[in-house]
N, CA, C and O of each residue as an XYZ file, in Angstrom:
776
protein
N     147.440     94.127     94.431
C     148.545     95.036     94.610
C     148.013     96.379     95.123
O     147.121     96.969     94.513
N     148.559     96.854     96.234
C     148.157     98.123     96.813
C     148.988     99.265     96.254
O     150.210     99.170     96.137
N     148.297    100.348     95.913
C     148.953    101.577     95.483
C     148.543    102.692     96.433
O     147.378    102.807     96.812
N     149.506    103.501     96.806
C     149.257    104.669     97.635
C     149.368    105.891     96.746
O     150.354    106.051     96.025
N     148.351    106.767     96.792
C     148.304    107.948     95.932
C     148.311    109.192     96.812
O     147.489    109.319     97.719
N     149.234    110.103     96.547
C     149.411    111.273     97.405
C     149.462    112.566     96.597
O     150.121    112.650     95.561
N     148.739    113.581     97.107
C     148.780    114.905     96.492
C     148.583    115.962     97.567
O     147.629    115.899     98.344
N     149.480    116.924     97.609
C     149.335    118.074     98.512
C     149.885    119.337     97.843
O     150.342    120.257     98.521
N     149.837    119.374     96.518
C     150.478    120.456     95.770
C     149.729    121.779     95.836
O     150.331    122.843     95.692
N     148.425    121.719     96.052
C     147.629    122.941     96.085
C     147.059    123.096     97.492
O     147.723    122.738     98.465
N     145.867    123.612     97.616
C     145.296    123.825     98.948
C     144.573    122.595     99.493
O     144.035    122.626    100.599
N     144.561    121.516     98.716
C     143.885    120.302     99.146
C     144.883    119.255     99.620
O     146.044    119.241     99.211
N     144.408    118.396    100.478
C     145.169    117.237    100.912
C     144.475    116.023    100.310
O     143.278    115.825    100.517
N     145.215    115.216     99.572
C     144.627    114.054     98.920
C     145.427    112.796     99.192
O     146.632    112.740     98.949
N     144.732    111.781     99.704
C     145.331    110.470     99.925
C     144.361    109.438     99.386
O     143.181    109.439     99.736
N     144.857    108.565     98.537
C     144.025    107.495     98.003
C     144.735    106.167     98.132
O     145.964    106.098     98.147
N     143.943    105.116     98.225
C     144.485    103.755     98.234
C     143.736    102.971     97.172
O     142.506    102.997     97.111
N     144.485    102.281     96.345
C     143.849    101.424     95.351
C     144.351     99.999     95.536
O     145.474     99.760     95.980
N     143.494     99.081     95.187
C     143.833     97.663     95.178
C     143.611     97.179     93.762
O     142.496     97.245     93.244
N     144.663     96.695     93.139
C     144.598     96.219     91.750
C     143.964     97.261     90.827
O     143.075     96.954     90.033
N     144.444     98.496     90.952
C     144.009     99.621     90.113
C     142.555    100.029     90.286
O     141.984    100.653     89.391
N     141.946     99.692     91.412
C     140.597    100.155     91.751
C     140.697    100.938     93.056
O     141.243    100.439     94.040
N     140.176    102.157     93.068
C     140.210    102.969     94.287
C     139.330    102.300     95.340
O     138.150    102.046     95.101
N     139.912    102.017     96.509
C     139.117    101.419     97.585
C     138.798    102.432     98.680
O     137.842    102.243     99.433
N     139.580    103.499     98.780
C     139.296    104.541     99.761
C     140.107    105.783     99.411
O     141.156    105.706     98.771
N     139.589    106.930     99.849
C     140.298    108.183     99.594
C     139.829    109.238    100.586
O     138.709    109.190    101.095
N     140.709    110.179    100.842
C     140.360    111.391    101.581
C     140.855    112.559    100.747
O     141.959    112.532    100.203
N     140.026    113.575    100.658
C     140.360    114.743     99.851
C     139.603    115.927    100.424
O     138.375    115.978    100.355
N     140.333    116.876    100.988
C     139.668    118.031    101.583
C     140.611    119.218    101.587
O     141.827    119.072    101.462
N     140.017    120.411    101.736
C     140.821    121.626    101.782
C     141.581    121.665    103.104
O     140.994    121.533    104.178
N     142.884    121.848    103.006
C     143.748    121.858    104.190
C     144.843    122.902    104.029
O     145.976    122.683    104.458
N     144.517    124.034    103.416
C     145.487    125.057    103.071
C     146.397    125.382    104.245
O     145.924    125.750    105.321
N     147.669    125.248    104.043
C     148.738    125.512    105.004
C     148.655    124.631    106.254
O     149.252    124.945    107.284
N     147.909    123.529    106.154
C     147.849    122.573    107.267
C     148.217    121.166    106.802
O     148.163    120.225    107.593
N     148.591    121.010    105.530
C     148.933    119.683    105.021
C     150.060    119.046    105.820
O     150.051    117.836    106.048
N     151.030    119.849    106.248
C     152.188    119.282    106.956
C     151.782    118.654    108.281
O     152.378    117.662    108.702
N     150.788    119.211    108.936
C     150.361    118.624    110.208
C     149.307    117.542    110.038
O     149.124    116.720    110.935
N     148.612    117.525    108.910
C     147.497    116.592    108.724
C     147.817    115.367    107.864
O     147.160    114.335    108.001
N     148.802    115.464    106.991
C     149.035    114.396    106.007
C     149.368    113.058    106.669
O     148.753    112.043    106.343
N     150.316    113.041    107.578
C     150.704    111.771    108.199
C     149.565    111.181    109.033
O     149.293    109.988    108.895
N     148.877    111.960    109.901
C     147.755    111.373    110.644
C     146.642    110.850    109.732
O     146.056    109.803    110.007
N     146.349    111.577    108.644
C     145.311    111.109    107.704
C     145.755    109.832    106.995
O     144.946    108.935    106.756
N     147.033    109.754    106.664
C     147.576    108.551    106.041
C     147.460    107.366    106.990
O     147.037    106.282    106.590
N     147.833    107.575    108.236
C     147.716    106.499    109.235
C     146.272    106.049    109.399
O     145.995    104.854    109.506
N     145.337    107.026    109.420
C     143.909    106.694    109.578
C     143.385    105.832    108.432
O     142.707    104.830    108.660
N     143.705    106.231    107.196
C     143.158    105.512    106.042
C     143.760    104.106    105.936
O     143.076    103.167    105.529
N     145.027    103.963    106.298
C     145.662    102.644    106.279
C     145.039    101.743    107.346
O     144.741    100.575    107.095
N     144.850    102.300    108.525
C     144.251    101.529    109.628
C     142.799    101.166    109.318
O     142.378    100.031    109.537
N     142.043    102.130    108.812
C     140.629    101.920    108.475
C     140.450    100.759    107.491
O     139.465    100.024    107.563
N     141.400    100.602    106.581
C     141.304     99.562    105.551
C     142.094     98.303    105.894
O     142.273     97.430    105.046
N     142.566     98.209    107.140
C     143.311     97.029    107.609
C     144.477     96.667    106.695
O     144.664     95.506    106.334
N     145.251     97.675    106.333
C     146.385     97.452    105.439
C     147.671     97.530    106.253
O     147.889     98.483    107.001
N     148.495     96.545    106.103
C     149.835     96.603    106.684
C     150.634     97.556    105.797
O     150.752     97.310    104.596
N     151.185     98.635    106.353
C     151.932     99.580    105.515
C     153.008     98.905    104.673
O     153.343     99.395    103.594
N     153.547     97.803    105.142
C     154.579     97.093    104.394
C     154.016     96.353    103.181
O     154.774     95.858    102.347
N     152.687     96.278    103.081
C     152.097     95.590    101.927
C     151.803     96.550    100.773
O     151.289     96.130     99.736
N     152.122     97.827    100.945
C     151.963     98.780     99.840
C     153.040     98.479     98.799
O     154.225     98.394     99.122
N     152.611     98.320     97.549
C     153.500     97.896     96.471
C     154.077     99.026     95.633
O     155.129     98.877     95.011
N     153.372    100.166     95.623
C     153.843    101.287     94.815
C     153.201    102.579     95.306
O     152.180    102.576     95.994
N     153.837    103.677     94.927
C     153.339    104.999     95.292
C     153.251    105.850     94.032
O     154.135    105.827     93.176
N     152.163    106.599     93.948
C     151.992    107.574     92.876
C     151.849    108.924     93.567
O     150.986    109.098     94.428
N     152.692    109.878     93.190
C     152.715    111.166     93.885
C     152.792    112.306     92.877
O     153.419    112.190     91.824
N     152.138    113.411     93.230
C     152.271    114.608     92.397
C     153.535    115.360     92.808
O     153.890    115.414     93.986
N     154.196    115.931     91.821
C     155.480    116.589     92.065
C     155.460    118.078     91.744
O     156.510    118.719     91.688
N     154.280    118.625     91.534
C     154.167    120.042     91.221
C     153.766    120.223     89.774
O     153.638    119.252     89.028
N     153.574    121.442     89.389
C     153.787    122.662     90.143
C     152.743    122.852     91.236
O     151.731    122.153     91.286
N     153.014    123.813     92.104
C     152.092    124.127     93.179
C     152.789    124.853     94.298
O     153.861    125.433     94.125
N     152.156    124.808     95.451
C     152.694    125.453     96.641
C     154.068    124.876     96.970
O     154.244    123.657     96.984
N     155.026    125.736     97.232
C     156.400    125.298     97.511
C     156.419    124.280     98.651
O     157.009    123.208     98.516
N     155.783    124.608     99.757
C     155.758    123.689    100.898
C     154.824    122.525    100.628
O     155.158    121.379    100.927
N     153.661    122.806    100.068
C     152.671    121.762     99.818
C     153.207    120.621     98.977
O     153.000    119.454     99.308
N     153.887    120.944     97.904
C     154.442    119.911     97.019
C     155.398    119.008     97.793
O     155.376    117.788     97.630
N     156.232    119.609     98.631
C     157.254    118.837     99.342
C     156.680    117.868    100.379
O     157.327    116.875    100.710
N     155.492    118.134    100.891
C     154.923    117.273    101.933
C     154.641    115.877    101.380
O     155.164    114.888    101.894
N     153.818    115.794    100.334
C     153.511    114.485     99.743
C     154.771    113.846     99.169
O     154.964    112.634     99.272
N     155.612    114.657     98.572
C     156.838    114.150     97.956
C     157.769    113.526     98.993
O     158.350    112.469     98.745
N     157.914    114.154    100.126
C     158.777    113.614    101.180
C     158.238    112.282    101.708
O     158.994    111.330    101.902
N     156.939    112.227    101.935
C     156.328    110.977    102.411
C     156.524    109.874    101.376
O     156.868    108.744    101.724
N     156.305    110.202    100.107
C     156.469    109.210     99.038
C     157.911    108.705     98.984
O     158.145    107.505     98.848
N     158.862    109.609     99.088
C     160.272    109.213     99.034
C     160.639    108.301    100.203
O     161.350    107.312    100.024
N     160.154    108.631    101.394
C     160.459    107.811    102.567
C     159.873    106.413    102.405
O     160.553    105.413    102.634
N     158.600    106.355    102.006
C     157.950    105.050    101.801
C     158.677    104.236    100.733
O     159.036    103.079    100.952
N     158.886    104.861     99.576
C     159.490    104.135     98.455
C     160.891    103.646     98.803
O     161.264    102.522     98.464
N     161.662    104.488     99.476
C     163.029    104.108     99.824
C     163.046    103.021    100.893
O     163.757    102.025    100.759
N     162.269    103.209    101.949
C     162.315    102.251    103.063
C     161.705    100.898    102.698
O     162.143     99.867    103.209
N     160.696    100.889    101.816
C     160.066     99.622    101.421
C     160.640     99.069    100.111
O     160.308     97.960     99.694
N     161.512     99.867     99.468
C     162.099     99.470     98.195
C     161.011     99.132     97.165
O     161.009     98.062     96.556
N     160.083    100.095     96.994
C     158.972     99.900     96.061
C     159.016    100.980     94.983
O     159.722    101.980     95.116
N     158.252    100.763     93.916
C     158.209    101.707     92.804
C     157.486    102.983     93.207
O     156.573    102.976     94.034
N     157.923    104.072     92.599
C     157.296    105.373     92.786
C     157.108    106.003     91.414
O     157.993    105.942     90.561
N     155.948    106.606     91.217
C     155.639    107.288     89.967
C     155.376    108.759     90.268
O     154.620    109.082     91.184
N     155.994    109.642     89.505
C     155.882    111.085     89.694
C     155.030    111.681     88.579
O     155.316    111.501     87.396
N     153.978    112.393     88.978
C     153.001    112.908     88.012
C     152.765    114.396     88.254
O     152.792    114.860     89.394
N     152.538    115.126     87.190
C     152.236    116.556     87.284
C     150.960    116.782     88.092
O     149.960    116.088     87.908
N     151.014    117.759     88.985
C     149.825    118.085     89.775
C     148.748    118.767     88.930
O     147.589    118.818     89.341
N     149.107    119.284     87.774
C     148.103    119.827     86.857
C     147.452    118.717     86.037
O     146.239    118.723     85.823
N     148.255    117.778     85.587
C     147.764    116.697     84.737
C     146.640    115.905     85.405
O     145.713    115.457     84.730
N     146.717    115.732     86.724
C     145.704    114.920     87.421
C     144.345    115.613     87.487
O     143.356    114.979     87.854
N     144.275    116.895     87.143
C     143.014    117.640     87.192
C     142.160    117.434     85.943
O     140.979    117.780     85.943
N     142.732    116.884     84.897
C     142.106    116.853     83.574
C     140.853    115.996     83.470
O     140.619    115.086     84.266
N     140.062    116.324     82.460
C     138.945    115.488     82.039
C     139.526    114.520     81.010
O     139.976    114.962     79.953
N     139.532    113.205     81.286
C     140.171    112.273     80.356
C     139.446    112.120     79.026
O     139.966    111.490     78.105
N     138.247    112.692     78.917
C     137.446    112.529     77.702
C     137.459    113.738     76.778
O     136.868    113.708     75.698
N     138.136    114.802     77.204
C     138.174    116.023     76.386
C     139.508    116.717     76.567
O     140.143    116.560     77.610
N     139.954    117.485     75.575
C     141.122    118.323     75.811
C     140.833    119.227     77.012
O     139.733    119.763     77.142
N     141.833    119.391     77.890
C     141.594    120.076     79.160
C     142.654    121.128     79.448
O     143.855    120.884     79.331
N     142.174    122.303     79.828
C     143.026    123.371     80.331
C     143.016    123.209     81.845
O     141.984    123.403     82.488
N     144.165    122.853     82.416
C     144.259    122.558     83.851
C     144.961    123.708     84.552
O     146.026    124.157     84.129
N     144.341    124.180     85.640
C     144.793    125.410     86.274
C     144.854    125.305     87.791
O     144.080    124.584     88.419
N     145.794    126.043     88.355
C     145.888    126.270     89.795
C     146.316    127.717     90.004
O     147.032    128.287     89.181
N     145.878    128.293     91.092
C     146.241    129.660     91.430
C     147.718    129.726     91.819
O     148.143    129.063     92.765
N     148.492    130.518     91.093
C     149.911    130.709     91.405
C     150.133    132.023     92.149
O     151.274    132.414     92.394
N     149.042    132.705     92.509
C     149.082    133.968     93.233
C     149.688    135.076     92.361
O     150.182    134.809     91.265
N     149.648    136.292     92.846
C     150.190    137.470     92.139
C     149.636    137.595     90.724
O     150.363    137.934     89.790
N     148.325    137.314     90.575
C     147.631    137.435     89.283
C     148.202    136.503     88.219
O     148.248    136.841     87.036
N     148.641    135.308     88.669
C     149.191    134.305     87.753
C     148.568    132.944     88.033
O     148.003    132.703     89.099
N     148.687    132.067     87.049
C     148.166    130.704     87.165
C     149.222    129.695     86.743
O     150.020    129.939     85.839
N     149.202    128.541     87.431
C     149.891    127.369     86.896
C     148.969    126.837     85.822
O     147.764    126.708     86.033
N     149.539    126.528     84.666
C     148.738    126.252     83.467
C     149.356    125.082     82.715
O     150.561    125.063     82.465
N     148.540    124.123     82.360
C     148.953    123.013     81.509
C     147.746    122.561     80.707
O     146.618    122.647     81.194
N     147.956    122.082     79.492
C     146.843    121.641     78.654
C     147.139    120.226     78.178
O     148.227    119.928     77.685
N     146.142    119.364     78.339
C     146.310    117.940     78.044
C     145.142    117.426     77.221
O     144.013    117.897     77.355
N     145.428    116.464     76.377
C     144.399    115.717     75.665
C     144.662    114.256     75.979
O     145.540    113.622     75.394
N     143.885    113.738     76.913
C     144.093    112.397     77.468
C     145.517    112.330     78.011
O     145.835    113.065     78.945
N     146.382    111.485     77.469
C     147.750    111.384     77.997
C     148.743    112.240     77.215
O     149.945    112.190     77.477
N     148.255    113.017     76.267
C     149.126    113.854     75.442
C     149.188    115.276     75.982
O     148.171    115.846     76.380
N     150.373    115.833     75.992
C     150.568    117.207     76.449
C     150.402    118.141     75.250
O     151.122    118.027     74.258
N     149.451    119.061     75.352
C     149.252    120.084     74.318
C     150.095    121.313     74.652
O     150.787    121.853     73.790
N     150.031    121.750     75.913
C     150.848    122.865     76.406
C     151.497    122.390     77.696
O     150.801    121.990     78.629
N     152.825    122.428     77.759
C     153.528    121.950     78.955
C     153.227    122.858     80.149
O     152.839    124.015     79.983
N     153.410    122.322     81.341
C     153.177    123.069     82.574
C     154.025    124.329     82.578
O     155.220    124.293     82.287
N     153.390    125.440     82.913
C     154.058    126.736     82.923
C     153.275    127.712     83.791
O     152.180    127.394     84.257
N     153.826    128.885     84.006
C     153.131    129.957     84.718
C     152.749    131.014     83.686
O     153.581    131.472     82.904
N     151.464    131.391     83.703
C     150.966    132.443     82.815
C     150.236    133.489     83.637
O     149.742    133.200     84.727
N     150.171    134.693     83.120
C     149.326    135.693     83.771
C     147.876    135.253     83.625
O     147.519    134.563     82.671
N     147.051    135.655     84.572
C     145.634    135.295     84.488
C     144.994    135.862     83.226
O     144.076    135.260     82.670
N     145.471    137.009     82.776
C     144.964    137.602     81.541
C     145.230    136.677     80.342
O     144.353    136.473     79.502
N     146.444    136.124     80.274
C     146.767    135.202     79.172
C     146.003    133.886     79.295
O     145.640    133.281     78.286
N     145.761    133.445     80.519
C     144.969    132.227     80.725
C     143.551    132.434     80.196
O     143.024    131.589     79.472
N     142.941    133.551     80.557
C     141.568    133.831     80.103
C     141.510    133.944     78.579
O     140.550    133.495     77.952
N     142.536    134.541     77.995
C     142.601    134.636     76.534
C     142.672    133.248     75.905
O     141.983    132.977     74.921
N     143.508    132.361     76.471
C     143.630    130.993     75.957
C     142.292    130.263     76.076
O     141.880    129.558     75.155
N     141.620    130.434     77.205
C     140.310    129.791     77.403
C     139.329    130.283     76.353
O     138.604    129.483     75.761
N     139.296    131.595     76.112
C     138.390    132.162     75.106
C     138.678    131.624     73.710
O     137.764    131.474     72.900
N     139.952    131.333     73.426
C     140.338    130.827     72.104
C     140.125    129.318     71.968
O     140.240    128.779     70.867
N     139.818    128.630     73.071
C     139.641    127.178     73.060
C     138.361    126.805     73.808
O     138.395    126.072     74.796
N     137.249    127.317     73.324
C     135.964    127.133     74.005
C     135.505    125.679     74.063
O     134.664    125.329     74.890
N     136.049    124.831     73.192
C     135.651    123.417     73.201
C     136.470    122.591     74.200
O     136.231    121.391     74.340
N     137.426    123.208     74.891
C     138.242    122.509     75.888
C     137.565    122.597     77.252
O     136.881    123.576     77.550
N     137.754    121.586     78.065
C     137.326    121.647     79.464
C     138.285    122.553     80.217
O     139.481    122.582     79.926
N     137.766    123.286     81.177
C     138.586    124.074     82.091
C     138.502    123.359     83.430
O     137.421    123.226     84.003
N     139.657    122.895     83.933
C     139.662    122.005     85.096
C     140.474    122.586     86.239
O     141.500    123.235     86.037
N     139.983    122.335     87.445
C     140.667    122.773     88.653
C     139.794    123.710     89.454
O     138.661    124.005     89.075
N     140.329    124.174     90.559
C     139.642    125.121     91.422
C     139.923    126.512     90.878
O     140.897    127.155     91.270
N     139.067    126.974     89.973
C     139.326    128.199     89.215
C     138.455    129.368     89.664
O     138.285    130.331     88.915
N     137.917    129.302     90.844
C     137.078    130.410     91.335
C     137.859    131.719     91.371
O     137.276    132.791     91.205
N     139.166    131.646     91.584
C     139.993    132.857     91.623
C     139.975    133.596     90.281
O     140.318    134.776     90.219
N     139.572    132.899     89.200
C     139.459    133.514     87.878
C     138.036    133.944     87.571
O     137.772    134.517     86.514
N     137.110    133.668     88.499
C     135.701    133.949     88.244
C     135.074    132.938     87.302
O     134.067    133.226     86.655
N     135.669    131.751     87.222
C     135.212    130.683     86.331
C     134.933    129.445     87.183
O     135.669    129.155     88.126
N     133.882    128.729     86.853
C     133.611    127.466     87.544
C     134.316    126.348     86.785
O     133.891    125.964     85.695
N     135.379    125.834     87.359
C     136.150    124.776     86.715
C     135.574    123.392     86.992
O     134.920    123.168     88.010
N     135.824    122.486     86.083
C     135.441    121.080     86.268
C     136.277    120.463     87.366
O     137.473    120.734     87.472
N     135.654    119.640     88.177
C     136.378    118.911     89.212
C     136.316    117.436     88.851
O     135.241    116.837     88.876
N     137.439    116.855     88.520
C     137.526    115.449     88.135
C     138.200    114.655     89.243
O     138.848    115.233     90.116
N     138.053    113.357     89.215
C     138.614    112.507     90.268
C     140.122    112.376     90.070
O     140.584    111.684     89.163
N     140.882    113.054     90.933
C     142.335    113.059     90.790
C     142.932    111.672     90.986
O     143.960    111.351     90.389
N     142.306    110.854     91.811
C     142.862    109.533     92.107
C     142.715    108.586     90.915
O     143.632    107.826     90.603
N     141.578    108.636     90.263
C     141.403    107.836     89.044
C     142.404    108.308     87.985
O     143.012    107.501     87.284
N     142.560    109.627     87.885
C     143.533    110.158     86.920
C     144.955    109.744     87.264
O     145.739    109.445     86.363
N     145.304    109.720     88.540
C     146.654    109.300     88.927
C     146.912    107.861     88.489
O     147.988    107.549     87.979
N     145.936    106.993     88.685
C     146.099    105.600     88.256
C     146.211    105.504     86.739
O     147.025    104.739     86.223
N     145.397    106.278     86.024
C     145.432    106.261     84.563
C     146.768    106.768     84.013
O     147.267    106.266     83.006
N     147.338    107.773     84.692
C     148.545    108.415     84.177
C     149.829    107.688     84.555
O     150.896    107.981     84.014
N     149.728    106.748     85.476
C     150.921    105.979     85.870
C     151.445    105.229     84.653
O     150.701    104.515     83.980
N     152.732    105.402     84.381
C     153.320    104.718     83.231
C     154.808    104.501     83.479
O     155.393    105.050     84.413
N     155.381    103.707     82.640
C     156.822    103.467     82.724
C     157.594    104.781     82.555
O     158.661    104.972     83.139
N     157.031    105.672     81.749
C     157.666    106.957     81.466
C     157.828    107.824     82.728
O     158.816    108.546     82.859
N     156.860    107.753     83.652
C     156.989    108.586     84.847
C     157.381    107.796     86.101
O     157.224    108.270     87.226
N     157.894    106.580     85.879
C     158.452    105.827     87.000
C     159.777    106.466     87.416
O     160.613    106.790     86.572
N     159.954    106.640     88.705
C     161.178    107.239     89.240
C     162.235    106.148     89.315
O     162.052    105.155     90.019
N     163.326    106.320     88.605
C     164.383    105.295     88.561
C     165.264    105.334     89.799
O     165.718    104.293     90.275
N     165.509    106.529     90.322
C     166.325    106.680     91.530
C     165.553    107.561     92.497
O     165.498    108.777     92.318
N     164.957    106.963     93.516
C     164.084    107.697     94.439
C     164.812    108.848     95.121
O     164.192    109.861     95.445
N     166.103    108.711     95.342
C     166.848    109.776     96.014
C     167.003    111.018     95.140
O     167.269    112.107     95.649
N     166.838    110.860     93.841
C     166.977    112.005     92.938
C     165.640    112.678     92.622
O     165.608    113.671     91.894
N     164.538    112.152     93.159
C     163.218    112.723     92.884
C     163.122    114.128     93.476
O     163.376    114.336     94.662
N     162.751    115.086     92.626
C     162.656    116.482     93.049
C     161.302    117.059     92.657
O     160.650    116.607     91.716
N     160.916    118.059     93.404
C     159.686    118.777     93.102
C     159.871    119.642     91.863
O     160.985    120.044     91.526
N     158.765    119.916     91.197
C     158.762    120.801     90.041
C     158.213    122.145     90.505
O     157.038    122.266     90.851
N     159.080    123.144     90.507
C     158.677    124.506     90.868
C     158.836    125.371     89.638
O     159.901    125.403     89.022
N     157.782    126.064     89.286
C     157.838    126.924     88.110
C     158.030    128.386     88.476
O     158.395    129.191     87.619
N     157.793    128.744     89.726
C     157.987    130.132     90.173
C     159.277    130.191     90.958
O     159.339    129.641     92.057
N     160.282    130.817     90.458
C     161.541    130.963     91.187
C     161.770    132.416     91.548
O     162.781    132.747     92.167
């Protein structure tokens, strides 16, 4: 069974393909403000490279935010089109949750700009702190109070070296009946900054 994994919520473009829950190929690179022009060509390349008939994709796993307003919508739109046109399952996962270290409680972060962070805390599949926007000052305070937690994500903007975990393996691990999209037309992005 082929799974297509898509993420464009932050400054990276991520496309993965798994066969029977094993990653067989992936592309992941910084594409800040270029995801809209690069996502479809990269998707076509990876499908062609692996000799996959697009119609043989059985399910899609996509991040739904929080993150860049435009970035989130790129992967989400592609996922919706695929899922609707092929009548296949789609799973919607937090773009913060996929950053976690599955072996330790994890503070997952993304730059929300204006001295703020997208912030979520997870312990394996359990949510400790739901996805939210915090000031960077409050994020640093939380990190100081939880020194035994992993700090995950591209956190250079905080002056901290964050752990980088395999988002595609995490996407496969986090796929569950709970985050299966029942009506693909109702799937919406999660925006925390309004």
